[in-house]
C-alpha positions as CSV (number, residue, x, y, z in Angstrom):
1,X,9.7,10.9,-22.2
2,X,9.2,7.1,-22.4
3,X,5.4,6.3,-22.1
4,X,6.2,3.6,-19.5
5,X,7.9,6.2,-17.3
6,X,5.0,8.5,-17.7
7,X,2.6,5.8,-16.6
8,X,4.8,5.1,-13.6
9,X,4.9,8.7,-12.6
10,X,1.1,9.1,-12.9
11,X,0.5,5.8,-11.0
12,X,2.9,6.7,-8.2
13,X,1.4,10.1,-7.8
14,X,-2.1,8.6,-7.8
15,X,-1.0,5.8,-5.4
16,X,0.8,8.1,-3.1
17,X,-0.4,11.7,-3.3
18,X,-4.0,11.3,-4.3
19,X,-4.7,8.4,-1.9
20,X,-3.2,10.6,0.9
21,X,-5.4,13.6,0.0
22,X,-8.5,11.3,-0.1
23,X,-7.6,9.9,3.3
24,X,-7.1,13.4,4.7
25,X,-10.5,14.5,3.3
26,X,-12.2,11.5,4.8
27,X,-10.4,11.9,8.2
28,X,-11.7,15.5,8.4
29,X,-15.3,14.9,7.4
30,X,-18.3,12.9,8.6
31,X,-17.3,10.2,6.2
32,X,-14.5,9.0,8.6
33,X,-16.8,6.6,10.5
34,X,-17.4,4.8,7.2
35,X,-13.7,4.4,6.4
36,X,-13.6,0.9,7.8
37,X,-15.8,-0.2,4.8
38,X,-12.8,0.6,2.6
39,X,-10.8,-2.2,4.3
40,X,-13.0,-4.8,2.7
41,X,-12.6,-3.3,-0.7
42,X,-8.9,-3.2,-0.2
43,X,-8.8,-6.9,0.8
44,X,-10.5,-7.8,-2.5
45,X,-8.2,-5.5,-4.6
46,X,-5.1,-6.9,-2.9
47,X,-6.0,-10.5,-3.2
48,X,-7.2,-10.1,-6.8
49,X,-4.1,-8.2,-7.9
50,X,-1.8,-10.8,-6.2
51,X,-3.4,-14.0,-7.2
52,X,-5.0,-13.1,-10.5
53,X,-2.5,-10.7,-12.0
54,X,0.9,-10.4,-10.4
55,X,1.7,-14.1,-9.7
56,X,0.4,-15.4,-13.1
57,X,2.6,-12.8,-14.9
58,X,5.6,-13.8,-12.8
59,X,5.2,-17.5,-13.4
60,X,4.5,-17.0,-17.1
61,X,8.0,-15.6,-17.5
62,X,11.2,-17.6,-18.1
63,X,12.2,-17.3,-14.4
64,X,12.8,-20.4,-12.4
65,X,9.5,-21.4,-10.7
66,X,11.2,-22.7,-7.6
67,X,13.1,-19.4,-7.2
68,X,9.8,-17.5,-7.7
69,X,8.1,-19.5,-4.9
70,X,11.2,-19.0,-2.7
71,X,11.0,-15.2,-3.4
72,X,7.3,-15.3,-2.5
73,X,8.0,-17.1,0.7
74,X,10.9,-14.8,1.6
75,X,8.7,-11.8,0.8
76,X,6.0,-12.9,3.2
77,X,8.5,-13.6,6.0
78,X,10.3,-10.4,5.3
79,X,7.2,-8.3,5.6
80,X,6.3,-10.1,8.8
81,X,9.8,-9.2,10.2
82,X,9.5,-5.6,8.9
83,X,6.1,-5.2,10.6
84,X,7.6,-6.6,13.8
85,X,10.4,-4.1,13.7
86,X,8.0,-1.2,13.2
87,X,5.4,-2.2,15.7
88,X,7.4,-0.6,18.5
89,X,6.4,2.8,17.1
90,X,2.7,2.0,17.9
91,X,3.7,0.6,21.3
92,X,5.6,3.8,21.9
93,X,2.5,5.9,20.9
94,X,0.1,3.9,23.0
95,X,2.2,3.3,26.1
96,X,4.5,6.3,26.6
97,X,3.6,9.9,27.3
98,X,4.2,12.1,24.3
99,X,7.4,14.0,24.3
100,X,7.1,17.1,22.2
101,X,9.9,17.7,19.6
102,X,11.1,21.1,18.4
103,X,8.6,22.4,15.8
104,X,5.7,20.4,17.2
105,X,4.5,16.9,17.0
106,X,5.6,13.9,19.1
107,X,8.1,11.2,18.4
108,X,5.4,8.9,17.4
109,X,4.3,11.2,14.7
110,X,7.9,11.3,13.3
111,X,8.0,7.5,13.3
112,X,4.7,7.3,11.5
113,X,6.0,9.5,8.8
114,X,9.3,7.5,8.5
115,X,7.4,4.2,8.3
116,X,5.0,5.6,5.7
117,X,7.9,7.0,3.6
118,X,9.6,3.7,3.5
119,X,6.4,1.9,2.7
120,X,5.5,4.3,-0.1
121,X,9.0,4.1,-1.6
122,X,8.6,0.3,-1.8
123,X,5.2,0.7,-3.4
124,X,6.8,2.9,-6.0
125,X,9.3,0.2,-6.9
126,X,6.6,-2.5,-7.1
127,X,4.5,-0.2,-9.4
128,X,7.4,0.2,-11.7
129,X,8.0,-3.5,-11.9
130,X,4.3,-4.1,-12.8
131,X,4.3,-1.4,-15.5
132,X,7.6,-2.7,-17.0
133,X,5.8,-6.0,-17.5
134,X,2.5,-4.8,-18.8
135,X,0.7,-1.4,-18.6
136,X,-2.6,-3.1,-17.6
137,X,-0.8,-5.1,-14.9
138,X,0.6,-1.8,-13.6
139,X,-2.9,-0.3,-13.6
140,X,-4.3,-3.2,-11.5
141,X,-1.4,-3.0,-9.1
142,X,-2.0,0.8,-8.7
143,X,-5.7,0.2,-7.9
144,X,-4.8,-2.3,-5.3
145,X,-2.3,0.0,-3.7
146,X,-4.7,3.0,-3.7
147,X,-7.4,0.8,-2.1
148,X,-5.3,-0.2,0.8
149,X,-3.5,3.1,1.2
150,X,-6.6,5.2,1.9
151,X,-7.8,3.4,5.1
152,X,-4.1,3.1,6.3
153,X,-3.5,6.8,5.6
154,X,-6.7,7.7,7.5
155,X,-5.3,6.0,10.6
156,X,-1.9,7.6,10.3
157,X,-3.4,11.0,9.7
158,X,-5.4,10.7,12.9
159,X,-2.2,9.6,14.8
160,X,-0.4,12.8,13.6
161,X,-3.3,15.0,14.7
162,X,-3.3,13.2,18.1
163,X,0.5,13.7,18.3
164,X,0.1,17.4,18.3
165,X,0.5,18.2,14.6
166,X,-1.9,20.9,13.2
167,X,-4.1,19.9,10.3
168,X,-1.9,21.9,7.9
169,X,1.3,20.4,9.2
170,X,-0.1,16.8,9.2
171,X,-1.3,17.3,5.6
172,X,2.1,18.8,4.5
173,X,4.3,16.1,6.1
174,X,2.0,13.4,4.9
175,X,2.3,14.8,1.4
176,X,6.1,14.8,1.6
177,X,6.0,11.2,2.8
178,X,3.7,10.1,0.0
179,X,6.2,11.6,-2.6
180,X,8.7,8.9,-1.8
181,X,6.4,6.6,-4.0
182,X,7.4,8.7,-7.0
183,X,11.1,8.4,-6.1
184,X,10.7,4.6,-5.8
185,X,8.9,4.4,-9.1
186,X,11.6,6.4,-10.9
187,X,14.4,4.4,-9.3
188,X,12.6,1.1,-10.1
189,X,12.1,2.2,-13.7
190,X,15.8,2.8,-14.4
191,X,17.2,-0.1,-12.3
192,X,14.7,-2.7,-13.4
193,X,14.7,-1.6,-17.1
194,X,18.4,-2.4,-17.2
195,X,17.9,-5.7,-15.3
196,X,14.8,-7.1,-16.8
197,X,15.5,-10.6,-15.3
198,X,14.7,-9.1,-11.9
199,X,11.2,-8.0,-12.9
200,X,9.5,-11.4,-12.2
201,X,11.0,-11.5,-8.8
202,X,9.8,-8.0,-8.0
203,X,6.3,-9.1,-9.1
204,X,6.6,-12.0,-6.7
205,X,7.6,-9.6,-3.9
206,X,4.8,-7.3,-4.8
207,X,2.4,-10.3,-4.6
208,X,3.9,-11.2,-1.2
209,X,3.3,-7.7,0.1
210,X,-0.3,-7.7,-1.1
211,X,-1.0,-11.1,0.4
212,X,0.6,-10.3,3.7
213,X,-1.3,-7.0,4.1
214,X,-4.6,-8.6,3.2
215,X,-4.3,-11.8,5.2
216,X,-2.2,-10.7,8.2
217,X,-3.4,-7.1,8.7
218,X,-6.7,-6.3,7.1
219,X,-8.7,-9.6,7.4
220,X,-8.1,-9.9,11.2
221,X,-9.3,-6.3,11.5
222,X,-12.5,-7.2,9.6
223,X,-13.1,-10.2,11.8
224,X,-13.5,-7.9,14.9
225,X,-16.8,-6.7,13.7
226,X,-19.6,-9.3,13.3
227,X,-23.2,-8.9,12.5
228,X,-25.2,-10.0,9.4
229,X,-25.3,-6.6,7.8
230,X,-21.6,-6.0,8.3
231,X,-20.8,-9.4,6.9
232,X,-22.9,-8.7,3.9
233,X,-21.0,-5.5,3.2
234,X,-17.7,-7.2,3.6
235,X,-18.5,-10.0,1.1
236,X,-19.9,-7.5,-1.4
237,X,-16.9,-5.1,-1.1
238,X,-14.3,-7.9,-1.3
239,X,-16.0,-9.1,-4.5
240,X,-16.1,-5.6,-5.8
241,X,-12.3,-5.2,-5.1
242,X,-11.5,-8.4,-7.0
243,X,-13.8,-7.4,-9.9
244,X,-12.2,-3.9,-10.2
245,X,-8.6,-5.2,-10.5
246,X,-9.7,-8.0,-12.8
247,X,-11.6,-5.6,-15.1
248,X,-8.6,-3.2,-15.1
249,X,-6.3,-6.0,-16.1
250,X,-8.5,-7.1,-19.0
251,X,-9.0,-3.7,-20.6
């Protein structure tokens, strides 16, 4: 097996399955109240991966720089529209009484799983693009994805439990959803390997995804909590996230 494909498989399993298992463990233990601290670490990892690793690699290629900037802009706007399209699932969960489906679980739980599956599939393609450019770039992208997946998966796991899923069913269906990252990684490897000219644009889209998640979703959530101790933790963990992906890219 090609070593790059092996790296992609390992990275997508780590980014999807292992982050989901870590999130489930946190959600079911006394560590859950501390999960919000991971948001700050995720912000640093996402910003570091996007601005220090992915975008420099994309712009160092022979791709047209104007086209790369256009791809970055289109990606940010696209993720904004995608989030708008998916927000109704949360509105449904918060504002409509749960309607139980055959086999247990409410419709909101099904929508959570569908959204996660699509998101993980996209993550797999982006991981493949990073590894096809450089293994260390793939590693830093994987770290950033894991960092933001854990707090997100904790929230989704709690929604599934609240929707009527048992712990075992929530864990099983979340596991199946996370495996779409592996599918996306394999597909990305074979498609992008044959069309190398697309890789810089996939890196730009990956950076757009990371920037949008950090700036539009995670940072506003961090701003809801304010005291000197919490601010100190946020600054420290953002710096740690940037340092981790920078170190991974250099070694």
